[in-house]
MMTF fields as JSON, N, C-alpha, C and O atoms, coordinates in Angstrom:
{
  "mmtfVersion": "1.0.0",
  "mmtfProducer": "UNKNOWN",
  "numBonds": 475,
  "numAtoms": 476,
  "numGroups": 119,
  "numChains": 1,
  "numModels": 1,
  "chainsPerModel": [1],
  "groupsPerChain": [119],
  "chainIdList": ["A"],
  "bondAtomList": [4, 2, 8, 6, 12, 10, 16, 14, 20, 18, 24, 22, 28, 26, 32, 30, 36, 34, 40, 38, 44, 42, 48, 46, 52, 50, 56, 54, 60, 58, 64, 62, 68, 66, 72, 70, 76, 74, 80, 78, 84, 82, 88, 86, 92, 90, 96, 94, 100, 98, 104, 102, 108, 106, 112, 110, 116, 114, 120, 118, 124, 122, 128, 126, 132, 130, 136, 134, 140, 138, 144, 142, 148, 146, 152, 150, 156, 154, 160, 158, 164, 162, 168, 166, 172, 170, 176, 174, 180, 178, 184, 182, 188, 186, 192, 190, 196, 194, 200, 198, 204, 202, 208, 206, 212, 210, 216, 214, 220, 218, 224, 222, 228, 226, 232, 230, 236, 234, 240, 238, 244, 242, 248, 246, 252, 250, 256, 254, 260, 258, 264, 262, 268, 266, 272, 270, 276, 274, 280, 278, 284, 282, 288, 286, 292, 290, 296, 294, 300, 298, 304, 302, 308, 306, 312, 310, 316, 314, 320, 318, 324, 322, 328, 326, 332, 330, 336, 334, 340, 338, 344, 342, 348, 346, 352, 350, 356, 354, 360, 358, 364, 362, 368, 366, 372, 370, 376, 374, 380, 378, 384, 382, 388, 386, 392, 390, 396, 394, 400, 398, 404, 402, 408, 406, 412, 410, 416, 414, 420, 418, 424, 422, 428, 426, 432, 430, 436, 434, 440, 438, 444, 442, 448, 446, 452, 450, 456, 454, 460, 458, 464, 462, 468, 466, 472, 470],
  "bondOrderList": [1, 1, 1, 1, 1, 1, 1, 1, 1, 1, 1, 1, 1, 1, 1, 1, 1, 1, 1, 1, 1, 1, 1, 1, 1, 1, 1, 1, 1, 1, 1, 1, 1, 1, 1, 1, 1, 1, 1, 1, 1, 1, 1, 1, 1, 1, 1, 1, 1, 1, 1, 1, 1, 1, 1, 1, 1, 1, 1, 1, 1, 1, 1, 1, 1, 1, 1, 1, 1, 1, 1, 1, 1, 1, 1, 1, 1, 1, 1, 1, 1, 1, 1, 1, 1, 1, 1, 1, 1, 1, 1, 1, 1, 1, 1, 1, 1, 1, 1, 1, 1, 1, 1, 1, 1, 1, 1, 1, 1, 1, 1, 1, 1, 1, 1, 1, 1, 1],
  "groupList": [{"groupName": "MET", "atomNameList": ["N", "CA", "C", "O"], "elementList": ["N", "C", "C", "O"], "formalChargeList": [0, 0, 0, 0], "bondAtomList": [1, 0, 2, 1, 3, 2], "bondOrderList": [1, 1, 2], "singleLetterCode": "M", "chemCompType": "L-PEPTIDE LINKING"}, {"groupName": "LEU", "atomNameList": ["N", "CA", "C", "O"], "elementList": ["N", "C", "C", "O"], "formalChargeList": [0, 0, 0, 0], "bondAtomList": [1, 0, 2, 1, 3, 2], "bondOrderList": [1, 1, 2], "singleLetterCode": "L", "chemCompType": "L-PEPTIDE LINKING"}, {"groupName": "ILE", "atomNameList": ["N", "CA", "C", "O"], "elementList": ["N", "C", "C", "O"], "formalChargeList": [0, 0, 0, 0], "bondAtomList": [1, 0, 2, 1, 3, 2], "bondOrderList": [1, 1, 2], "singleLetterCode": "I", "chemCompType": "L-PEPTIDE LINKING"}, {"groupName": "HIS", "atomNameList": ["N", "CA", "C", "O"], "elementList": ["N", "C", "C", "O"], "formalChargeList": [0, 0, 0, 0], "bondAtomList": [1, 0, 2, 1, 3, 2], "bondOrderList": [1, 1, 2], "singleLetterCode": "H", "chemCompType": "L-PEPTIDE LINKING"}, {"groupName": "ASN", "atomNameList": ["N", "CA", "C", "O"], "elementList": ["N", "C", "C", "O"], "formalChargeList": [0, 0, 0, 0], "bondAtomList": [1, 0, 2, 1, 3, 2], "bondOrderList": [1, 1, 2], "singleLetterCode": "N", "chemCompType": "L-PEPTIDE LINKING"}, {"groupName": "GLN", "atomNameList": ["N", "CA", "C", "O"], "elementList": ["N", "C", "C", "O"], "formalChargeList": [0, 0, 0, 0], "bondAtomList": [1, 0, 2, 1, 3, 2], "bondOrderList": [1, 1, 2], "singleLetterCode": "Q", "chemCompType": "L-PEPTIDE LINKING"}, {"groupName": "SER", "atomNameList": ["N", "CA", "C", "O"], "elementList": ["N", "C", "C", "O"], "formalChargeList": [0, 0, 0, 0], "bondAtomList": [1, 0, 2, 1, 3, 2], "bondOrderList": [1, 1, 2], "singleLetterCode": "S", "chemCompType": "L-PEPTIDE LINKING"}, {"groupName": "GLU", "atomNameList": ["N", "CA", "C", "O"], "elementList": ["N", "C", "C", "O"], "formalChargeList": [0, 0, 0, 0], "bondAtomList": [1, 0, 2, 1, 3, 2], "bondOrderList": [1, 1, 2], "singleLetterCode": "E", "chemCompType": "L-PEPTIDE LINKING"}, {"groupName": "ARG", "atomNameList": ["N", "CA", "C", "O"], "elementList": ["N", "C", "C", "O"], "formalChargeList": [0, 0, 0, 0], "bondAtomList": [1, 0, 2, 1, 3, 2], "bondOrderList": [1, 1, 2], "singleLetterCode": "R", "chemCompType": "L-PEPTIDE LINKING"}, {"groupName": "VAL", "atomNameList": ["N", "CA", "C", "O"], "elementList": ["N", "C", "C", "O"], "formalChargeList": [0, 0, 0, 0], "bondAtomList": [1, 0, 2, 1, 3, 2], "bondOrderList": [1, 1, 2], "singleLetterCode": "V", "chemCompType": "L-PEPTIDE LINKING"}, {"groupName": "CYS", "atomNameList": ["N", "CA", "C", "O"], "elementList": ["N", "C", "C", "O"], "formalChargeList": [0, 0, 0, 0], "bondAtomList": [1, 0, 2, 1, 3, 2], "bondOrderList": [1, 1, 2], "singleLetterCode": "C", "chemCompType": "L-PEPTIDE LINKING"}, {"groupName": "LYS", "atomNameList": ["N", "CA", "C", "O"], "elementList": ["N", "C", "C", "O"], "formalChargeList": [0, 0, 0, 0], "bondAtomList": [1, 0, 2, 1, 3, 2], "bondOrderList": [1, 1, 2], "singleLetterCode": "K", "chemCompType": "L-PEPTIDE LINKING"}, {"groupName": "ALA", "atomNameList": ["N", "CA", "C", "O"], "elementList": ["N", "C", "C", "O"], "formalChargeList": [0, 0, 0, 0], "bondAtomList": [1, 0, 2, 1, 3, 2], "bondOrderList": [1, 1, 2], "singleLetterCode": "A", "chemCompType": "L-PEPTIDE LINKING"}, {"groupName": "GLY", "atomNameList": ["N", "CA", "C", "O"], "elementList": ["N", "C", "C", "O"], "formalChargeList": [0, 0, 0, 0], "bondAtomList": [1, 0, 2, 1, 3, 2], "bondOrderList": [1, 1, 2], "singleLetterCode": "G", "chemCompType": "PEPTIDE LINKING"}, {"groupName": "PRO", "atomNameList": ["N", "CA", "C", "O"], "elementList": ["N", "C", "C", "O"], "formalChargeList": [0, 0, 0, 0], "bondAtomList": [1, 0, 2, 1, 3, 2], "bondOrderList": [1, 1, 2], "singleLetterCode": "P", "chemCompType": "L-PEPTIDE LINKING"}, {"groupName": "ASP", "atomNameList": ["N", "CA", "C", "O"], "elementList": ["N", "C", "C", "O"], "formalChargeList": [0, 0, 0, 0], "bondAtomList": [1, 0, 2, 1, 3, 2], "bondOrderList": [1, 1, 2], "singleLetterCode": "D", "chemCompType": "L-PEPTIDE LINKING"}, {"groupName": "THR", "atomNameList": ["N", "CA", "C", "O"], "elementList": ["N", "C", "C", "O"], "formalChargeList": [0, 0, 0, 0], "bondAtomList": [1, 0, 2, 1, 3, 2], "bondOrderList": [1, 1, 2], "singleLetterCode": "T", "chemCompType": "L-PEPTIDE LINKING"}, {"groupName": "TYR", "atomNameList": ["N", "CA", "C", "O"], "elementList": ["N", "C", "C", "O"], "formalChargeList": [0, 0, 0, 0], "bondAtomList": [1, 0, 2, 1, 3, 2], "bondOrderList": [1, 1, 2], "singleLetterCode": "Y", "chemCompType": "L-PEPTIDE LINKING"}, {"groupName": "PHE", "atomNameList": ["N", "CA", "C", "O"], "elementList": ["N", "C", "C", "O"], "formalChargeList": [0, 0, 0, 0], "bondAtomList": [1, 0, 2, 1, 3, 2], "bondOrderList": [1, 1, 2], "singleLetterCode": "F", "chemCompType": "L-PEPTIDE LINKING"}],
  "groupTypeList": [0, 1, 2, 3, 4, 5, 1, 6, 4, 3, 5, 7, 8, 5, 2, 9, 10, 2, 8, 3, 11, 0, 12, 6, 13, 11, 14, 11, 11, 11, 4, 14, 8, 1, 12, 6, 13, 8, 11, 8, 12, 8, 5, 15, 9, 11, 1, 4, 12, 12, 4, 16, 6, 1, 8, 6, 11, 17, 8, 16, 12, 9, 11, 4, 9, 7, 11, 12, 9, 1, 12, 13, 15, 11, 16, 11, 12, 16, 7, 1, 18, 12, 11, 0, 5, 12, 9, 9, 15, 16, 2, 12, 15, 11, 13, 2, 18, 3, 11, 4, 11, 12, 12, 8, 15, 11, 6, 8, 1, 6, 6, 11, 9, 11, 12, 1, 12, 1, 12],
  "groupIdList": [1, 2, 3, 4, 5, 6, 7, 8, 9, 10, 11, 12, 13, 14, 15, 16, 17, 18, 19, 20, 21, 22, 23, 24, 25, 26, 27, 28, 29, 30, 31, 32, 33, 34, 35, 36, 37, 38, 39, 40, 41, 42, 43, 44, 45, 46, 47, 48, 49, 50, 51, 52, 53, 54, 55, 56, 57, 58, 59, 60, 61, 62, 63, 64, 65, 66, 67, 68, 69, 70, 71, 72, 73, 74, 75, 76, 77, 78, 79, 80, 81, 82, 83, 84, 85, 86, 87, 88, 89, 90, 91, 92, 93, 94, 95, 96, 97, 98, 99, 100, 101, 102, 103, 104, 105, 106, 107, 108, 109, 110, 111, 112, 113, 114, 115, 116, 117, 118, 119],
  "secStructList": [7, 7, 7, 4, 4, 4, 7, 7, 2, 2, 2, 2, 2, 2, 2, 2, 2, 2, 2, 2, 2, 2, 2, 2, 7, 1, 7, 7, 7, 7, 7, 7, 1, 1, 2, 2, 2, 2, 2, 2, 2, 2, 2, 2, 2, 2, 2, 2, 2, 2, 2, 2, 2, 2, 2, 2, 2, 2, 2, 2, 2, 2, 2, 2, 2, 2, 2, 2, 2, 2, 2, 6, 7, 2, 2, 2, 2, 2, 2, 2, 2, 2, 2, 2, 2, 2, 2, 2, 2, 2, 2, 2, 2, 6, 6, 1, 1, 7, 2, 2, 2, 2, 2, 2, 2, 2, 2, 2, 2, 2, 2, 2, 2, 2, 2, 2, 2, 2, 7],
  "xCoordList": [0.865, -0.012, 0.851, 1.824, 0.459, 1.134, 1.058, -0.04, 1.964, 1.792, 1.379, 1.663, 0.751, 0.158, 1.235, 0.925, 2.425, 3.538, 3.926, 4.426, 3.652, 4.195, 3.201, 3.536, 1.955, 0.922, 1.102, 1.568, 0.814, 0.97, -0.052, -1.051, 0.118, -0.996, -2.206, -3.261, -2.203, -3.307, -4.06, -5.284, -3.348, -4.013, -4.622, -5.633, -3.977, -4.486, -5.878, -6.887, -5.908, -6.977, -8.204, -9.352, -7.916, -8.983, -9.514, -10.734, -8.746, -9.263, -10.073, -11.188, -9.658, -10.433, -11.766, -12.809, -11.785, -12.997, -13.918, -15.128, -13.428, -14.284, -14.837, -15.95, -14.087, -14.533, -15.517, -16.451, -15.466, -16.497, -17.758, -18.809, -17.667, -18.979, -19.744, -20.974, -18.896, -19.398, -19.964, -20.997, -19.392, -20.02, -21.277, -22.144, -21.329, -22.475, -23.84, -24.892, -23.716, -25.005, -25.611, -25.028, -26.804, -27.467, -26.763, -26.32, -26.703, -26.196, -27.239, -28.452, -26.735, -27.595, -28.343, -27.787, -29.63, -30.463, -30.325, -30.224, -30.323, -30.196, -31.525, -32.461, -31.725, -32.931, -33.087, -32.099, -34.263, -34.682, -34.507, -34.588, -34.253, -33.976, -35.377, -35.847, -35.933, -37.089, -38.282, -38.349, -39.389, -40.484, -41.233, -41.824, -41.233, -41.815, -41.157, -41.864, -39.794, -39.154, -39.533, -39.731, -39.648, -40.095, -41.388, -41.625, -42.251, -43.589, -43.629, -44.381, -42.843, -42.781, -42.35, -42.816, -41.418, -40.737, -41.794, -41.929, -42.524, -43.692, -44.71, -45.121, -45.078, -45.928, -45.563, -46.333, -44.254, -43.585, -43.649, -43.786, -43.558, -43.616, -44.981, -45.151, -45.914, -47.329, -47.7, -48.378, -47.179, -47.551, -46.888, -47.507, -45.551, -44.744, -45.537, -45.723, -46.002, -46.649, -48.043, -48.487, -48.693, -49.947, -49.693, -50.414, -48.674, -48.241, -47.693, -47.95, -46.969, -46.518, -47.609, -47.607, -48.643, -49.837, -50.702, -51.21, -50.836, -51.541, -50.744, -51.275, -49.499, -48.654, -48.728, -48.733, -48.793, -48.867, -50.261, -50.429, -51.217, -52.611, -52.832, -53.52, -52.138, -51.996, -51.456, -52.086, -50.27, -49.567, -50.244, -50.161, -50.888, -51.573, -52.733, -52.935, -53.557, -54.715, -54.209, -54.771, -53.232, -52.553, -52.184, -52.495, -51.584, -51.004, -52.178, -52.153, -53.141, -54.368, -55.13, -55.601, -55.188, -55.753, -54.764, -55.201, -53.528, -52.523, -52.565, -52.455, -52.745, -52.863, -54.181, -54.193, -55.213, -56.55, -56.301, -56.684, -55.705, -55.589, -54.675, -54.987, -53.584, -52.631, -53.492, -53.412, -54.28, -55.123, -56.14, -56.66, -56.512, -57.415, -59.012, -59.955, -59.075, -60.437, -61.074, -60.631, -61.984, -62.578, -63.315, -62.986, -64.335, -65.216, -64.466, -64.714, -63.438, -62.766, -61.773, -61.566, -61.237, -60.38, -61.08, -60.587, -62.269, -63.09, -63.616, -63.691, -63.989, -64.503, -63.259, -63.414, -62.024, -60.867, -60.303, -59.645, -60.521, -60.206, -60.983, -60.407, -62.297, -63.139, -62.693, -62.565, -62.462, -62.004, -60.555, -60.284, -59.671, -58.396, -58.446, -57.675, -59.347, -59.457, -59.7, -59.01, -60.762, -60.934, -59.675, -59.3, -59.108, -57.875, -56.848, -56.284, -56.596, -55.582, -55.908, -55.058, -57.275, -57.623, -57.563, -57.253, -57.882, -57.924, -56.355, -56.064, -55.418, -53.971, -53.455, -52.646, -53.755, -53.342, -53.807, -53.116, -54.933, -55.55, -54.902, -54.901, -54.294, -53.698, -52.105, -51.331, -51.737, -50.409, -49.313, -48.117, -49.726, -48.671, -48.05, -46.832, -48.83, -48.238, -48.714, -49.819, -47.891, -48.146, -49.511, -49.692, -50.341, -51.626, -51.285, -52.11, -50.257, -49.804, -49.406, -49.681, -48.664, -48.433, -49.685, -49.739, -50.68, -51.899, -52.696, -53.3, -52.666, -53.393, -52.682, -53.317, -51.416, -50.65, -50.848, -50.952, -50.908, -51.154, -52.549, -52.754, -53.525, -55.058, -55.186, -55.925, -54.348, -54.594, -53.967, -54.596, -52.832, -52.128, -53.038, -53.348, -53.477, -54.38, -55.692, -56.211, -56.156, -57.476, -57.312, -58.253, -56.292, -55.947, -55.861, -56.357, -55.207, -55.066, -56.376, -56.615, -57.226, -58.544, -59.417, -60.19, -59.394, -60.139, -59.738, -60.573, -58.367, -57.956, -58.287, -58.462, -58.381, -58.884, -60.387, -60.903, -61.078, -62.533, -62.843, -63.807, -61.908, -62.14, -61.563, -62.012, -60.66, -60.193, -61.079, -60.686],
  "yCoordList": [-1.159, 0.02, 1.318, 1.439, 2.256, 3.448, 4.321, 4.373, 4.973, 5.982, 7.33, 7.425, 8.325, 9.358, 10.171, 10.754, 10.245, 10.881, 10.42, 11.147, 9.142, 8.381, 8.436, 8.051, 8.933, 9.057, 9.901, 11.015, 9.583, 10.53, 11.574, 11.446, 12.653, 13.606, 13.077, 13.499, 12.08, 11.573, 10.78, 10.875, 10.024, 9.062, 10.08, 9.767, 11.192, 12.052, 12.674, 12.726, 13.095, 13.608, 12.631, 13.046, 11.362, 10.314, 10.185, 10.068, 10.19, 10.053, 11.245, 11.086, 12.359, 13.741, 13.557, 13.9, 13.016, 12.943, 11.857, 12.079, 10.747, 9.717, 10.283, 9.929, 11.117, 11.544, 12.567, 12.659, 13.409, 14.325, 13.81, 14.285, 12.734, 11.931, 11.32, 11.293, 10.806, 10.252, 11.177, 10.882, 12.336, 13.431, 14.073, 14.554, 14.049, 14.694, 14.047, 14.659, 12.66, 12.017, 11.501, 10.721, 12.036, 11.548, 12.239, 13.386, 11.436, 12.032, 13.213, 13.086, 14.226, 15.36, 14.867, 14.207, 15.147, 14.836, 15.79, 17.003, 15.177, 16.039, 16.404, 15.637, 17.639, 18.052, 17.228, 16.978, 16.82, 16.05, 17.15, 18.358, 16.561, 17.526, 17.552, 18.592, 16.368, 16.253, 16.572, 16.321, 17.21, 17.744, 16.59, 16.794, 15.387, 14.221, 13.81, 13.431, 13.886, 13.877, 14.869, 14.557, 16.037, 17.1, 17.067, 17.381, 16.614, 16.295, 15.1, 15.162, 14.044, 12.973, 13.322, 12.814, 14.239, 14.661, 15.361, 15.127, 16.238, 17.006, 15.913, 16.002, 14.96, 14.159, 13.194, 12.782, 12.945, 12.164, 12.843, 12.167, 14.154, 15.015, 14.935, 14.919, 14.888, 14.788, 13.469, 13.294, 12.449, 11.087, 10.719, 10.106, 11.127, 10.972, 11.451, 10.745, 12.698, 13.36, 12.595, 12.524, 12.064, 11.399, 9.992, 9.551, 9.39, 8.094, 8.128, 7.265, 9.179, 9.437, 9.593, 8.99, 10.345, 10.548, 9.294, 9.122, 8.527, 7.292, 6.369, 5.755, 6.323, 5.421, 5.737, 4.874, 7.181, 7.631, 7.308, 7.101, 7.284, 7.031, 5.573, 5.24, 4.796, 3.2, 3.061, 2.541, 3.524, 3.403, 3.794, 3.166, 4.847, 5.65, 4.716, 4.46, 4.163, 3.467, 2.149, 1.829, 1.395, 0.248, 0.629, -0.1, 1.674, 2.071, 2.425, 2.104, 3.07, 3.347, 2.045, 1.995, 1.076, -0.237, -0.91, -1.569, -0.769, -1.459, -0.748, -1.353, 0.677, 1.338, 0.94, 0.737, 0.848, 0.326, -0.915, -1.057, -1.848, -3.282, -3.166, -3.815, -2.416, -2.278, -1.696, -2.184, -0.704, -0.045, -1.004, -0.754, -2.092, -3.014, -2.575, -3.068, -1.581, -0.995, -1.967, -1.858, -2.824, -3.757, -3.007, -3.176, -2.171, -1.528, -0.641, -0.612, 0.111, 1.113, 0.247, 0.629, -0.861, -1.597, -2.165, -2.095, -2.755, -3.398, -2.343, -2.594, -1.148, -0.066, 0.466, 0.646, 0.707, 1.185, 0.024, 0.359, -1.308, -2.288, -2.258, -2.446, -2.028, -2.008, -0.884, -1.096, 0.323, 1.401, 1.083, 1.374, 0.514, 0.09, -0.871, -0.696, -1.868, -2.756, -1.94, -2.139, -0.975, -0.254, 0.474, 0.407, 1.126, 1.907, 0.962, 1.307, -0.136, -1.153, -1.611, -1.657, -1.974, -2.697, -1.733, -2.115, -0.355, 0.645, 0.839, 0.941, 0.877, 1.137, 0.061, 0.259, -1.144, -2.399, -2.507, -3.031, -2.014, -1.942, -0.994, -1.179, 0.12, 1.092, 0.764, 1.544, -0.315, -0.799, -0.089, -0.246, 0.634, 1.452, 0.415, 0.445, -0.556, -1.576, -2.768, -2.779, -3.884, -5.181, -5.847, -5.756, -6.44, -7.015, -8.089, -8.255, -8.797, -9.848, -9.171, -9.701, -7.829, -7.144, -6.615, -6.479, -6.329, -5.642, -6.828, -6.604, -8.175, -9.234, -9.639, -10.019, -9.583, -10.033, -9.116, -9.543, -7.809, -6.852, -6.978, -6.863, -7.229, -7.355, -8.725, -8.807, -9.744, -10.852, -10.751, -11.172, -10.233, -10.043, -9.292, -9.738, -8.104, -7.293, -7.901, -7.76, -8.565, -9.303, -10.388, -10.531, -11.081, -12.012, -11.282, -11.735, -10.147, -9.41, -8.882, -8.887, -8.415, -7.891, -8.92, -8.693, -10.104, -11.356, -11.765, -12.034, -11.826, -12.177, -11.267, -11.682, -10.036, -9.036, -9.072, -8.707, -9.552, -9.732, -11.07, -11.165, -11.967, -13.252, -12.988, -13.682, -12.111, -11.898, -11.194, -10.994],
  "zCoordList": [-0.027, -0.021, -0.022, 0.723, -0.872, -0.945, 0.233, 0.788, 0.686, 1.774, 1.019, -0.175, 1.639, 1.127, 0.406, -0.632, 0.867, 0.284, -1.086, -1.945, -1.213, -2.364, -3.555, -4.675, -3.274, -4.379, -5.427, -5.187, -6.591, -7.707, -7.727, -7.02, -8.516, -8.685, -9.164, -8.69, -10.172, -10.761, -9.6, -9.51, -8.741, -7.803, -6.617, -5.989, -6.406, -5.289, -5.969, -5.266, -7.205, -7.755, -7.798, -7.638, -8.014, -7.916, -6.63, -6.512, -5.59, -4.192, -3.914, -3.416, -4.166, -3.892, -4.652, -4.095, -5.936, -6.771, -6.07, -6.027, -5.546, -4.997, -3.59, -3.201, -2.878, -1.658, -1.931, -1.134, -2.994, -3.354, -3.687, -3.257, -4.533, -4.87, -3.696, -3.649, -2.707, -1.595, -0.732, -0.13, -0.579, 0.308, -0.229, 0.5, -1.687, -2.067, -2.062, -2.241, -1.824, -1.62, -3.021, -3.775, -3.229, -4.479, -5.753, -5.699, -6.898, -8.095, -8.655, -8.49, -9.248, -9.78, -10.884, -11.762, -10.917, -12.006, -13.148, -12.967, -14.432, -15.564, -16.018, -15.794, -16.712, -17.279, -18.558, -19.248, -18.874, -20.14, -21.218, -20.996, -22.433, -23.541, -24.377, -24.838, -24.5, -25.366, -24.602, -23.399, -25.366, -24.657, -23.991, -22.931, -24.568, -23.925, -22.578, -21.645, -22.474, -21.258, -20.299, -19.125, -20.714, -19.827, -19.156, -17.99, -20.112, -19.693, -18.672, -17.7, -18.887, -18.07, -16.65, -15.63, -16.714, -15.477, -14.585, -13.384, -15.294, -14.571, -14.014, -12.857, -14.794, -14.35, -13.132, -12.264, -13.274, -12.119, -10.803, -9.783, -10.758, -9.614, -9.021, -7.802, -9.852, -9.355, -8.851, -7.838, -9.679, -9.24, -7.905, -7.035, -7.759, -6.623, -5.429, -4.438, -5.569, -4.348, -4.136, -2.99, -5.123, -4.926, -4.236, -3.341, -4.714, -4.169, -2.621, -1.782, -2.432, -1.012, -0.218, 0.855, -0.541, 0.27, 0.562, 1.67, -0.345, -0.285, 0.667, 1.592, 0.383, 1.282, 2.717, 3.595, 2.952, 4.368, 4.975, 6.177, 4.069, 4.417, 4.926, 5.891, 4.119, 4.461, 5.763, 6.684, 5.87, 7.193, 8.489, 9.545, 8.292, 9.352, 9.744, 10.931, 8.686, 9.079, 9.787, 10.834, 9.313, 9.986, 11.478, 12.42, 11.609, 12.873, 13.862, 15.05, 13.305, 14.218, 14.781, 15.917, 13.913, 14.426, 15.401, 16.344, 15.206, 16.101, 17.5, 18.567, 17.365, 18.755, 19.496, 20.71, 18.759, 19.395, 20.033, 21.195, 19.433, 19.843, 21.044, 22.042, 21.07, 22.266, 23.413, 24.541, 23.15, 24.24, 24.721, 25.809, 24.059, 24.427, 24.239, 24.856, 23.285, 22.997, 21.909, 20.766, 22.13, 21.27, 20.055, 18.88, 20.472, 19.649, 18.536, 17.33, 19.281, 18.334, 17.301, 16.149, 17.812, 17.002, 15.855, 14.729, 16.094, 15.054, 14.103, 12.9, 14.609, 13.668, 12.766, 11.558, 13.411, 12.685, 11.758, 10.772, 12.017, 11.141, 9.891, 8.82, 9.952, 8.863, 7.886, 6.68, 8.468, 7.597, 7.039, 5.874, 7.834, 7.367, 6.13, 5.187, 6.148, 5.124, 3.783, 2.783, 3.832, 2.607, 2.07, 0.899, 2.982, 2.665, 2.037, 0.999, 2.578, 2.155, 0.754, -0.135, 0.581, -0.689, -1.814, -2.942, -1.518, -2.481, -2.964, -4.156, -1.945, -2.378, -2.969, -3.876, -2.642, -3.341, -4.82, -5.693, -5.01, -6.343, -7.252, -8.469, -6.635, -7.428, -7.525, -8.078, -7.006, -7.153, -6.259, -6.504, -5.299, -4.451, -3.61, -3.429, -3.05, -2.361, -2.988, -3.531, -2.956, -3.533, -2.859, -1.645, -3.621, -3.064, -2.045, -1.147, -2.05, -1.111, 0.19, 1.267, 0.101, 1.364, 2.076, 3.298, 1.241, 1.753, 2.493, 3.542, 1.86, 2.396, 3.611, 4.595, 3.603, 4.915, 6.034, 7.184, 5.732, 6.764, 7.378, 8.586, 6.436, 6.777, 7.723, 8.704, 7.244, 7.922, 9.401, 10.371, 9.504, 10.941, 11.865, 12.97, 11.378, 12.007, 12.415, 13.522, 11.448, 11.632, 12.773, 13.553, 12.903, 14.01, 15.383, 16.414, 15.296, 16.498, 17.077, 18.284, 16.121, 16.581, 17.005, 17.936, 16.402, 16.897, 18.226, 19.09, 18.438, 19.703, 20.777, 21.923, 20.459, 21.504, 21.743, 22.799, 20.651, 20.882, 21.859, 22.618, 21.679, 22.484, 23.878, 24.79, 24.151, 25.439, 26.428, 27.577]
}
């Protein structure tokens, strides 16, 4: 291994370049040239905002049911579970989350709500 004093100018520049790339984080996005590319970029911003909002809605619905189950509130848990199912199905249909993930989440929460009702 070379000691810092033994590095050539080229090697030093490479190290500085690598450090700079690592420090900057994400690579800079280029502006599209074609009109279709620019339109696509505009659409992506809107779609990203919509998907982020729906993803948040999904997580909030699941979290609310889990909180009600932990609190031991049977009526609130069953009520929130019914609302959560509608939200989860809608978001799975739109493809924001995979349908299997939605089914898995519904199944797990359903078993928790049922266990709470029996207790």
